[in-house]
N, C-alpha and C positions, 0 to 999 in steps of 0.2 A: 515110170521110167522116163527120164529126160535124155535127149540126144544133144551132144555138144560137138560142133564142128570146129576143127582147128585149121586156121589158114596160114599159120607159120609153125615152125618147130617150137614147141613150148616145153620148158624144163619139166622133166619127170617128177621133180620135187613138188611141182604144183599139180600136174595131172594125176599123180598118185593119190591125191586127197579125195578124188571122186570115188564114191562107193559103188556098190552093186546096183544102185538105182539109176546109174548113169551109163550111157553108151557114148564113147568119145573116139573121134578119129577125123581124118581129112576127107574121107569118102562119103560122109553123111550128106544126104540130099536135102532133107527138110528138117533142119535143126531147130531145137528150142532155144539154143544159145550158140554164140560164136566166141571162140577164144582167138585173139589176134595180136600180133606185134606190129608189123609194119605194112602188111598187105592192105590193099584198098578194099573197103567194105561199103557196098551200096545196099542198104537194108531193103530197098524196094525189089531187089533181085531175088529175095528169099520169100518163102511162103508165109502165110499168116500165122504159122506155128512159132515164128521167131518171137521170143520174149525179151532177149537181152543180148548185148554185145559187150564183152569184157576185153579191154585193151590192156595188155601186159606192158604198161609204160605210162608215161604222163600225157604226151601229146595225143590228140584225137582228131587231127586234121585229115586223117586217112579214112574217117568214118562219116557217113552222111547223117549228121546229128539232126538236122531239121526234118528229114524224112522219117527218122526213127521216132522223133517226138510226136509227129503227126499220127503214128500208128501205135503209140504207147509202148515202144521198144526202149527198154532202159539201157543206157550206155554208161559203162563204168570205165574209170581209169585207175591207175595205182600210184597216186602222188606220193613221192618220198621213197618209194621202193628202190629206185635207182639213183637217189640223190647223192649218196656217197661216191658212187662210181663217176658221176659227172663232175662233182666238186674236185675229186682227186685229179681228173684229167685236165681241169682248168689250170691247176698249178703245174702239172707236168708239162703241158704245152706252152704255158707262159715261160717256164724255165727254158724250154727248147728254143723259143724265140729270143729271149733275153740274153742267153749265153751263146747264141748262134750255133747251136748244136746241129741243126739241119744243114747249115752251110759247111760246117766242119766235117760232117759225115760224107757229104758229097765230095769235098776236097780229098779226104783221106783215101777214097777209092782210087785216086790217081797214083797212089803209092804202091799199088799191087804189082808184084814182080820185082820190086827193087830190093837191094840188100839192106841189112840192118843198119850199117853205118850211114848209108845215104838217107834212109828213112829218118834216122835220128837227126841228121843235119837239116833235112827239109822241115821236119816238125819244129825244131828250134827257130828256124829262119822264118817260118810262115804262121806260127801260132798267134802272133800279135794281131793278125787280120781278123781273128775271131774273138777278140776281146769283147766281153759283154758287160752286163751290169748285174746288180743284186736286187732282190725284192725288199729286203729289210730297209726300213726308213722311207720307202716310197708310199704313195697314196693310191689305193685301188678304189675305183668307184663300182659299186655293185648295184645294178638296176634290176629290181625285183627281189623281194624277200620272202619267196616261198621256201620250201624245204631245201632246195638246192642253193638258192641265194644266201640263206642263213648259214649253211655249212661253208660256203665260200668266204663269207664275211668273217666268220669265227676262225676259219683256217688261216686267213690272212693276218688276223690279230696274233695268232700263234707263231707266225713267221716274222713278227716284228714290223708289220706294215701298219700304216694309218688307213683306216677304212671309213669311207663315206658311202651312204646307201640311200636309195630312193625306192619307195613302195607306195603307190597311190591308193591301194586297197589292202591295208595291213590286216593280217589274220592274228588274232590274239594268241593262238597256239604257237604260231611261228615266231612272232615277236617276243614271246616269253623265252624262247630258246636263244635269242640273239644276245651276243655279248654287250654289256652296258658301255663298253668303250667304243662301240660303233656309232658314228655320228649319222643320224638319220635326217635328211633334208627334205624340204617340201616341194622342190621343183627339179625337173630334169636338167634344166640349164645350169643350175648350181652344181650338180654332181659332175656334169660334163666339164665345167670350167675348172674344177678343183682336182681332177684325177690325173695321175700319171698313166694308169692302166684303167681301161673301161671294159667291164664284162656284163653281158645282159642275160637275165634269167627270168623272162616273162613268157607266158603262153602266147602262141600265135593266134590272133583273132583279128577281126576288123579294126578294133581299137588300137592294136599294137602293130599293125602293118605300117612299115616305114617309120616306126617309133624313133629310130635313129636315122637321120637323113642329112642331106647336103647342107641344110640350113643350120641345124643345131650342132652338127659335128664340126662346123667351122669354128666353134668355140672350144674344141678339145685340144688341149696343149700337149697331151701325151702322145706316145709313139706306138702303143699297142692296143688294139681293139679286138675283143674276143666275143664270139657268138657261138655258144653251145646250147642255144635255145631252139630256134627254128629259122630257116631261110625266110626272108621277107620282112623280118623285124628290123633288119638294117637294109636300107634301100641301096640298090646298085649304084645310083648316082652319088649317094653319101659315101660309099666305100671308095669309089673312083676318086672323088674329090679329096678324101682323107689321105689316100695313098699318094696322090699327085702333089700334095702339099710338101712332102719331104721324102726323099728316097730311102730314109731309114725307118719310115713308118711301116707297120706290119698289121695285116688283118688275119686273125687266127680263127678259123671256122671249121665246124664239123659237117658243113653242108656245101660241098664243092659245086661250083657251077662252071659253065664254059668260060665266062669272063674271069672268074677266079683263077682257073687253071692256066690262063694265058698271062697272068701277072706274077712275076717273081716275088713281089712283096706280100703275096697271099700264101699263108701256110694252111693247107687244107688237109682234113682227115676224113676218112670214109664213114662218117656217122658212128663214131666209136663211143659216144657218151655213155651208153648203157651196156656196152659190149664187154661185160665181165661175167664170169660164171656166177658170182655172188649176186649181181644185179638181176640177171635173168631168173635165177632161182627165187629171189625176193619178189620180183614182179609176178611171176607165175603163181606163187603161193598166195599172194594178196589177191590176185585176180580170181583165182579159183574159190577162195574163201568167200569173197563178196558175191560171186555168181551163185554158189551153193545157198548162201543165206537168202538171196533174192528168189531163187526158184523154189526152195523148200519152205520159206516163211514169209516171202514178200518184203523182207528187210532191204532197205536201200541205204547204201553207204558208199560214198565217193562216186556218185553218179554226176555226170556233166549235164544231164537234161531233166532229171527228176529230182524232187526235193528229198533230202535225207529223212528217213524215218526208221528208227530201230525199236522194234517192239516184238517180243516173242509171245506166242500164244500161251494161255493158261492150260493146265492139264485137262480142263473140261471142254476145251474148244474142239468142236467137231469139224467145222469148216471156217476157213478164213477167206473172205471175199476181198479181192484186190480191185479197187475202182480207181481208174485214172481219168481225169477230166480236164478240160480247159478251165483255167482259173477265172470264173465269173461268179457274181453274187448268187447266193441261195442254193448252191450245189449241195451243201451238207444237209440242208433241210429236205431237198428233193430226194436225196439218197435215203435218208432216214424214213421218209414217208413211204417209200416202196416196201421197206421192211415192216413198217407198221400196218400198211394195208394188207400185207400177206400174213399178218398175225405172227411174225417171227420176232422174238426178243433178241435184242443186240446186247451181248455181254461185254463187248469192248468196241469202241469206235475211236480210231486214231487218225488224225488228218494233219498234213503239212502242205505248204504251198511255196513255190519259188517265184511267184509273181506271174508265171505263165501257165504252169501246170499244177493242178491239185492232185494229191496222192492220198488215198484212203485205205486203211486196213480195218475191215469190219469183221469181228469175230462173233460167231453164233455157236450154240451148243447142240445144234441139230444139223442134219444134212440140208443143204440149200436145194430147194426144188428148181426145176428148169424154168418154171413160170416166174420165179423171183429173179433169176438171172436175166431172162428175156426182158422183164420190166425195167431192170436197171439199164440195160443196153439201149432201151428206147428213149431214155432221158436225153434231152438236147444237151450238147456239149460233152457227153460222155465219149471218151476216146477208146477205152478198153475195160473189160471186166473179165476177171478170171477167178476160178475157185481153187483153193488149196485144201486138200482133204487130209485130215490127221487120223 
């Protein structure tokens, strides 16, 4: 029986996938796993029973990844599950800004209580102040070609736009889905200089903090900058300088701040990127499926701190021993030696590394004795050992 703690409301479409071997709820004290959306998770505040944290969404800056890695706690996310919701919102909000919808709605409130004839006259007299532009024929720069960025780029092509994109670490799977009419460039400066609209879709991490800033945004000739990725990717100084350059410039963001709310050129939304029923269901389903595979079989898929390893046990497997270690030389040999010294035959040994952590699935056709497990734990650089019984 595994216990799962929920820290946010998780769609029943996902939680309903847990079977009778799982206890799930927000009142569980010592969980084996955590399901979370936006709540902060300090993995050190939970007991040693914690095996995994599954984030129903893409960003994991609300989870203490380094602490989790140090204790062998696997952290999952759900890349792509909310991609369509975010991509659609990009075009919705860009349309709002480009057509001055937000300004027109604010103005139309002034007509409340007036008669139809006066309303009609005022509309005809004032509508010209809200004249906007169209997307077709313009160039949009897409920074980041993950699942969301690819959908944005392809969606822009479908709207008759020219698309230029930048991705320093391309994924074959994502690039394979990208329209061949998208121009992919090799430098951030090139995309900034060419775009009429600029939208960023990269994860927030040390390497992307201030990715768009006062220096490189000085070369942006467009009037609309969009951020539906994370706060901090666009620096506050960069936003301020961009907006001060022209009163018609607009910053469209899903992450409002005090400075943003004080500036009429900023169009802020309350983190609506993944706030659709469909996205929440997709994220919950994906998170639960990954979590079940990890707890039941040791399978790692879409982890942000452990290497991926998908291998199901054979019908004859009695125990699967999961061994997590620091990635240093000779670990496979040391682990294998423990089994050999104990006279235990290994029926399958799978290993993967991400350069920091080694992840091993060792299958045996008998029950693992406590002495074997204790010997594995005594190996230097071993982080965690657990046994999955079948």
